[in-house]
C-alpha positions in Angstrom: -1.9 26.9 5.2 1.6 25.9 4.1 2.5 25.0 0.6 3.0 21.4 1.7 -0.6 21.2 3.0 -1.9 22.8 -0.2 0.0 20.2 -2.2 -1.4 17.3 -0.2 -4.9 18.7 -0.5 -4.4 18.9 -4.3 -3.2 15.3 -4.5 -6.2 14.1 -2.5 -8.7 15.7 -5.0 -10.6 12.7 -6.5 -9.7 13.6 -10.1 -6.0 14.1 -9.3 -5.8 10.9 -7.2 -7.4 9.0 -10.1 -4.9 10.4 -12.6 -2.0 9.4 -10.3 -3.4 5.8 -9.9 -3.9 5.4 -13.6 -0.3 6.6 -14.3 1.5 4.5 -11.7 -1.0 1.5 -11.7 -1.2 1.6 -7.9 -4.3 1.8 -5.7 -5.1 4.9 -3.7 -7.3 5.4 -0.6 -9.6 7.9 -2.1 -12.9 6.1 -2.7 -14.3 9.1 -4.6 -11.5 8.9 -7.1 -12.7 5.5 -8.4 -15.4 7.1 -10.6 -12.6 8.9 -12.6 -10.2 5.9 -12.9 -9.6 3.6 -15.8 -11.7 0.4 -15.6 -8.5 -1.6 -16.3 -6.9 -0.4 -13.1 -10.1 -0.9 -11.0 -10.6 -4.4 -12.4 -6.9 -5.5 -12.0 -6.9 -8.0 -9.1 -3.2 -7.3 -8.4 -4.1 -3.6 -7.7 -7.6 -4.0 -6.1 -7.9 -7.5 -4.8 -11.3 -9.1 -4.8 -13.1 -10.2 -1.5 -11.8 -13.8 -1.7 -8.2 -12.6 -2.0 -8.7 -10.0 0.8 -9.9 -12.9 3.1 -6.5 -14.6 2.6 -4.3 -11.6 3.3 -2.8 -10.8 6.6 -0.6 -8.2 8.3 2.6 -8.7 10.1 2.6 -7.3 13.6 5.6 -5.5 15.1 7.6 -7.4 17.7 9.1 -6.1 20.9 12.8 -5.2 20.7 13.9 -8.4 22.5 12.0 -10.7 20.0 13.3 -8.6 17.1 16.9 -9.1 18.2 16.4 -12.8 18.6 14.8 -13.1 15.1 17.7 -11.1 13.6 20.3 -13.3 15.3 18.6 -16.4 14.2 18.3 -15.1 10.6 22.0 -14.2 10.6 22.9 -17.7 11.8 20.8 -19.2 8.9 22.5 -16.9 6.4 26.1 -17.8 7.5 25.3 -21.4 8.0 26.0 -21.8 11.7 
């Protein structure tokens, strides 16, 4: 195993992931780490949104290149006022 893989494995240990989340006030994807995290982080709705908030969230899908070009051109026209 490379050093990079060993480092990634280390960061994914629940205790380490919890320390990192506590330090940067940012969620992580390691469910097992939650038992080691500060309650203030876990209860902060800006970091871990509640179910009601999650229902209102959405993702933005990628567009095909032709649509992306059109959107960029339209946005540029808006920015320059033409």
